[in-house]
C-alpha positions as CSV (number, residue, x, y, z in Angstrom):
1,M,-58.2,-63.8,-45.6
2,D,-60.0,-65.4,-48.5
3,H,-57.7,-68.0,-50.1
4,T,-60.1,-68.4,-53.0
5,D,-59.7,-64.7,-54.0
6,P,-56.7,-64.4,-56.3
7,R,-56.3,-60.7,-55.3
8,S,-55.8,-61.5,-51.6
9,I,-53.6,-64.5,-52.4
10,G,-51.0,-62.4,-54.1
11,A,-51.3,-59.7,-51.5
12,Q,-50.9,-62.2,-48.6
13,I,-47.6,-63.6,-50.0
14,Q,-46.2,-60.3,-51.1
15,M,-46.7,-58.6,-47.7
16,R,-44.9,-61.3,-45.8
17,M,-42.0,-61.9,-48.3
18,P,-39.7,-59.2,-46.9
19,Y,-39.7,-60.9,-43.5
20,L,-38.6,-64.3,-44.7
21,T,-34.9,-65.4,-44.5
22,P,-32.9,-65.6,-47.7
23,L,-33.3,-69.4,-47.7
24,E,-37.1,-69.2,-47.1
25,T,-37.3,-66.6,-49.9
26,R,-35.5,-68.9,-52.3
27,V,-37.9,-71.8,-51.4
28,V,-41.0,-69.6,-52.0
29,E,-39.6,-68.2,-55.3
30,G,-38.8,-71.8,-56.4
31,M,-42.4,-72.8,-55.7
32,T,-44.1,-69.8,-57.2
33,G,-41.9,-70.1,-60.3
34,R,-42.8,-73.7,-61.0
35,T,-44.5,-74.1,-64.4
36,D,-45.7,-77.7,-63.4
37,L,-47.4,-76.7,-60.2
38,D,-50.8,-78.3,-59.8
39,R,-52.9,-79.9,-57.1
40,T,-50.9,-83.2,-57.3
41,T,-47.5,-81.6,-56.7
42,A,-46.1,-83.4,-53.7
43,L,-44.5,-81.8,-50.6
44,R,-41.5,-84.1,-51.0
45,Q,-41.1,-82.9,-54.6
46,V,-41.0,-79.3,-53.6
47,S,-38.7,-79.8,-50.6
48,G,-36.4,-82.1,-52.6
49,D,-36.0,-79.5,-55.5
50,A,-35.3,-76.8,-52.9
51,G,-32.9,-78.9,-50.9
52,V,-34.7,-78.4,-47.6
53,S,-36.8,-80.6,-45.3
54,D,-40.5,-81.1,-45.6
55,A,-40.9,-79.4,-42.3
56,M,-39.1,-76.3,-43.6
57,V,-41.6,-76.0,-46.5
58,V,-44.6,-76.4,-44.1
59,K,-43.0,-73.8,-41.7
60,I,-42.7,-71.3,-44.6
61,A,-46.3,-71.9,-45.7
62,K,-47.4,-71.0,-42.2
63,K,-45.2,-67.9,-42.0
64,L,-47.0,-66.8,-45.2
65,G,-50.3,-67.1,-43.4
66,F,-51.5,-70.5,-44.8
67,A,-52.6,-73.5,-42.8
68,G,-49.9,-75.6,-44.3
69,F,-48.4,-76.9,-47.5
70,R,-51.6,-78.1,-49.1
71,D,-53.4,-74.8,-48.3
72,F,-50.4,-72.9,-49.9
73,R,-50.4,-75.1,-52.9
74,E,-54.1,-74.8,-53.5
75,A,-53.9,-71.0,-53.2
76,L,-51.0,-70.8,-55.7
77,V,-52.9,-73.0,-58.2
78,I,-55.9,-70.7,-58.0
79,Y,-53.7,-67.6,-58.3
80,R,-51.9,-69.0,-61.4
81,Q,-55.2,-69.9,-63.1
82,T,-56.3,-66.2,-63.2
83,D,-55.2,-63.1,-65.0
84,V,-54.2,-61.5,-61.8
85,A,-50.8,-63.0,-61.7
86,S,-50.0,-61.8,-65.2
87,L,-51.3,-58.3,-64.8
88,H,-47.9,-56.9,-63.7
89,S,-45.7,-56.5,-66.8
90,E,-42.2,-55.1,-67.0
91,I,-41.6,-52.1,-69.2
92,S,-39.9,-53.0,-72.5
93,P,-37.8,-50.8,-74.9
94,D,-40.3,-51.8,-77.6
95,D,-43.4,-50.7,-75.7
96,S,-45.6,-48.1,-77.4
97,S,-47.1,-45.2,-75.5
98,A,-50.3,-47.2,-75.4
99,D,-48.4,-50.1,-73.9
100,I,-46.9,-47.9,-71.2
101,I,-50.2,-46.3,-70.4
102,R,-51.8,-49.8,-70.1
103,K,-49.1,-51.2,-67.9
104,V,-48.9,-48.3,-65.6
105,F,-52.6,-48.1,-65.1
106,Q,-52.9,-51.9,-64.7
107,T,-50.2,-51.8,-62.0
108,S,-52.3,-49.2,-60.1
109,M,-55.6,-51.0,-60.7
110,Q,-54.1,-54.2,-59.4
111,A,-52.8,-52.4,-56.3
112,L,-56.3,-51.0,-55.6
113,E,-58.0,-54.4,-56.2
114,E,-55.6,-56.3,-54.0
115,T,-55.7,-53.6,-51.3
116,M,-59.5,-53.6,-51.2
117,S,-59.5,-57.4,-50.9
118,I,-57.3,-57.4,-47.7
119,I,-58.6,-54.3,-45.8
120,D,-59.6,-55.2,-42.3
121,V,-63.0,-53.6,-42.0
122,A,-63.0,-53.8,-38.2
123,A,-59.6,-52.0,-38.1
124,F,-60.9,-49.5,-40.6
125,D,-63.9,-48.7,-38.4
126,R,-61.7,-48.3,-35.2
127,A,-59.4,-45.9,-37.1
128,A,-62.3,-43.8,-38.3
129,D,-63.7,-43.7,-34.7
130,L,-60.4,-42.7,-33.3
131,L,-59.9,-39.9,-35.8
132,H,-63.4,-38.7,-35.4
133,G,-63.1,-38.4,-31.7
134,A,-59.6,-37.1,-31.5
135,G,-58.6,-33.7,-30.1
136,Q,-55.6,-33.4,-32.3
137,R,-54.6,-35.4,-35.3
138,D,-50.8,-35.6,-36.2
139,F,-49.8,-37.0,-39.5
140,Y,-46.2,-38.2,-39.9
141,G,-44.4,-39.1,-43.1
142,V,-41.3,-38.4,-45.2
143,G,-40.8,-38.2,-49.0
144,G,-43.8,-39.6,-50.9
145,S,-45.5,-40.6,-47.7
146,A,-45.5,-37.0,-46.6
147,Q,-47.6,-36.2,-49.7
148,I,-50.3,-38.6,-48.7
149,A,-50.2,-37.1,-45.2
150,R,-50.7,-33.6,-46.6
151,D,-53.6,-34.7,-48.8
152,V,-55.6,-36.3,-46.0
153,A,-54.8,-33.5,-43.4
154,H,-56.1,-31.0,-46.0
155,K,-59.4,-32.9,-46.2
156,F,-59.8,-33.1,-42.5
157,L,-59.3,-29.3,-42.2
158,R,-61.9,-28.7,-44.8
159,I,-64.6,-30.3,-42.5
160,G,-63.3,-28.5,-39.4
161,L,-61.2,-31.2,-37.8
162,R,-57.8,-30.1,-36.5
163,A,-54.9,-31.8,-38.2
164,S,-51.2,-31.1,-38.6
165,V,-48.6,-32.6,-40.9
166,Q,-44.9,-33.1,-39.9
167,D,-42.3,-34.3,-42.4
168,D,-39.1,-33.1,-40.6
169,P,-37.7,-35.6,-38.0
170,H,-37.3,-33.0,-35.3
171,M,-40.7,-31.5,-35.9
172,M,-42.3,-35.0,-35.7
173,L,-40.7,-35.6,-32.3
174,M,-41.6,-32.1,-31.0
175,S,-45.2,-32.5,-32.1
176,A,-45.5,-36.1,-30.7
177,S,-44.2,-34.9,-27.4
178,L,-47.2,-32.6,-27.1
179,L,-49.8,-35.3,-27.7
180,G,-51.9,-36.9,-25.0
181,P,-54.5,-39.6,-24.5
182,A,-57.2,-37.7,-26.4
183,D,-55.0,-37.5,-29.6
184,V,-54.2,-39.6,-32.6
185,A,-51.0,-39.9,-34.6
186,V,-51.1,-41.4,-38.1
187,A,-47.7,-42.7,-39.3
188,F,-47.1,-43.3,-43.0
189,S,-44.3,-45.5,-44.2
190,H,-44.4,-47.7,-47.3
191,S,-41.8,-50.1,-45.9
192,G,-42.9,-49.7,-42.3
193,T,-39.2,-49.4,-41.3
194,T,-38.6,-45.6,-41.7
195,S,-36.7,-44.9,-38.5
196,N,-37.8,-41.2,-38.1
197,V,-41.5,-42.1,-38.4
198,I,-41.2,-45.0,-36.1
199,E,-39.4,-42.9,-33.4
200,A,-42.2,-40.3,-33.6
201,A,-44.9,-42.9,-33.4
202,R,-43.2,-44.5,-30.5
203,L,-43.0,-41.2,-28.6
204,A,-46.7,-40.5,-29.4
205,R,-47.6,-43.9,-27.8
206,Q,-45.5,-43.1,-24.8
207,Q,-47.5,-39.8,-24.4
208,G,-50.7,-41.8,-24.4
209,A,-51.8,-41.0,-27.9
210,R,-53.2,-43.8,-30.2
211,V,-51.2,-44.6,-33.3
212,I,-52.5,-45.6,-36.7
213,A,-50.0,-47.0,-39.2
214,V,-50.4,-46.8,-42.9
215,T,-48.0,-49.1,-44.6
216,N,-47.5,-51.8,-47.3
217,Y,-46.4,-54.5,-44.9
218,S,-48.6,-55.9,-42.1
219,T,-45.7,-57.4,-40.1
220,S,-43.4,-54.4,-40.3
221,P,-42.0,-52.7,-37.2
222,L,-44.3,-49.8,-37.6
223,S,-47.4,-52.1,-37.9
224,E,-46.3,-53.9,-34.7
225,L,-45.9,-50.6,-32.8
226,A,-49.2,-49.2,-33.9
227,D,-52.6,-49.7,-32.3
228,I,-54.1,-50.1,-35.7
229,A,-52.4,-50.9,-39.0
230,L,-54.1,-50.1,-42.4
231,C,-52.2,-51.9,-45.1
232,S,-51.9,-51.4,-48.8
233,T,-50.3,-53.9,-51.1
234,A,-48.5,-53.2,-54.3
235,Q,-46.0,-55.0,-56.4
236,G,-44.7,-52.1,-58.5
237,S,-41.8,-52.7,-60.8
238,P,-38.0,-52.0,-60.9
239,L,-38.7,-48.9,-62.9
240,L,-41.8,-47.6,-61.1
241,G,-41.0,-49.1,-57.7
242,E,-43.5,-50.4,-55.2
243,N,-44.1,-46.9,-53.8
244,A,-45.8,-45.5,-56.9
245,A,-48.7,-48.1,-56.8
246,A,-48.8,-48.2,-53.0
247,R,-49.2,-44.4,-52.9
248,I,-52.3,-44.7,-54.9
249,A,-53.7,-47.5,-52.8
250,Q,-52.9,-45.6,-49.6
251,L,-54.5,-42.4,-50.9
252,N,-57.6,-44.4,-51.5
253,I,-57.5,-46.0,-48.0
254,M,-57.3,-42.5,-46.5
255,D,-60.0,-41.1,-48.7
256,A,-62.3,-43.9,-47.5
257,I,-61.2,-43.1,-43.9
258,F,-62.0,-39.4,-44.4
259,V,-65.5,-40.2,-45.8
260,A,-66.1,-42.5,-42.9
261,V,-65.1,-39.9,-40.4
262,A,-67.2,-37.2,-42.1
263,Q,-70.2,-39.6,-42.2
264,R,-70.1,-39.9,-38.4
265,D,-71.4,-36.3,-38.2
266,L,-72.5,-35.7,-41.7
267,N,-74.6,-32.6,-41.2
268,R,-71.8,-30.8,-39.3
269,S,-69.2,-31.9,-41.9
270,E,-71.3,-30.6,-44.8
271,A,-72.0,-27.3,-43.0
272,Q,-68.3,-26.8,-42.2
273,L,-67.3,-27.7,-45.7
274,A,-69.6,-25.0,-47.0
275,R,-68.1,-22.5,-44.6
276,T,-64.6,-23.4,-45.7
277,R,-65.5,-23.0,-49.3
278,N,-67.1,-19.6,-48.7
279,A,-64.1,-18.4,-46.8
280,V,-61.7,-19.5,-49.6
281,E,-63.9,-17.9,-52.3
282,T,-64.2,-14.7,-50.3
283,K,-60.5,-14.5,-50.0
284,R,-60.0,-15.1,-53.8
285,R,-62.4,-12.3,-54.7
286,R,-60.5,-9.7,-52.7
C-alpha cells in the first residue's frame, strides 16, 4: 500500500481499527488526534502521553500495517496535510440543504477514492476469472448487502451467466450445500462478521466451491475464510452509518468485476445482452 497516498493512508488505518484492543484504540486515537504531530514528534513523547511503553506503540503501528513508529508518523503527517482528512464532516442542525447535499456526496466520493486506492488488482483479476469460468454463481447477503448481491446477479443474468441470490439464512445454506468445485460463492458483509453469511460461505468452501468476500474490513472473519477478499473502505457518520458509503463503494467494485467478466468474452456478452433486451421488449409489447 502506498503510504504517500493520503487516500490509502486513511483507508489502511480505518480497516484495521476494529481489530485493535480498547487500549490500542485509545493509543491510536490519541496519536491521530494530536494537533502538534509533525516529523519531530518523538516515540517517547507519544508513549508517555498514552501511558504505554515504546514497544507498545511500535507494535500498534505494525498491527496497522506500517513498518514501525516512524513510518506511521510520516503517514499521519502526510494525511493531515491534505484535504482528505477533513472531507468527512458531521451533519449540523444549522446545515442548509446545499450543505447536506455536499456532505453526503463528499462522503460517498471519499469512499470511492479511498476504495480505488486500496483495490488489490491481482485479487480483482482472480475474482473475475473465477466468476467468468464458474458453473454456478451464488450471491449471499442480508439487509443492505443483499441489495448489492441482487444488483450484480441481475447484471450477470443479462449477459447469460447463471447467478442466484440468497438472503434467507436457510436458503443460503441449502444453496451452498449444492455447490461444487466448479462453482463460486460471493459473500457480502459490510462488517465481515455476519454469522449467517459466514456459515453459508464456510459450507460453500467445504463443498469445494471458491469463495469471494466483499467487505469493508480486510482482516474480518469473512475475509480470512474467503479465497479472495475485495475490500471497500468507508468512514460514514453516526447519522448515515458506514454502510451507506460502503454500499456505494461495493456497488462500484462489483460493477468493475462485472465489466471485467464480460470483457473476457466480449462478443458473446454483447450478443447475449442484445437477446436479453429483445426478450424483455417483446414481453412488454404483449
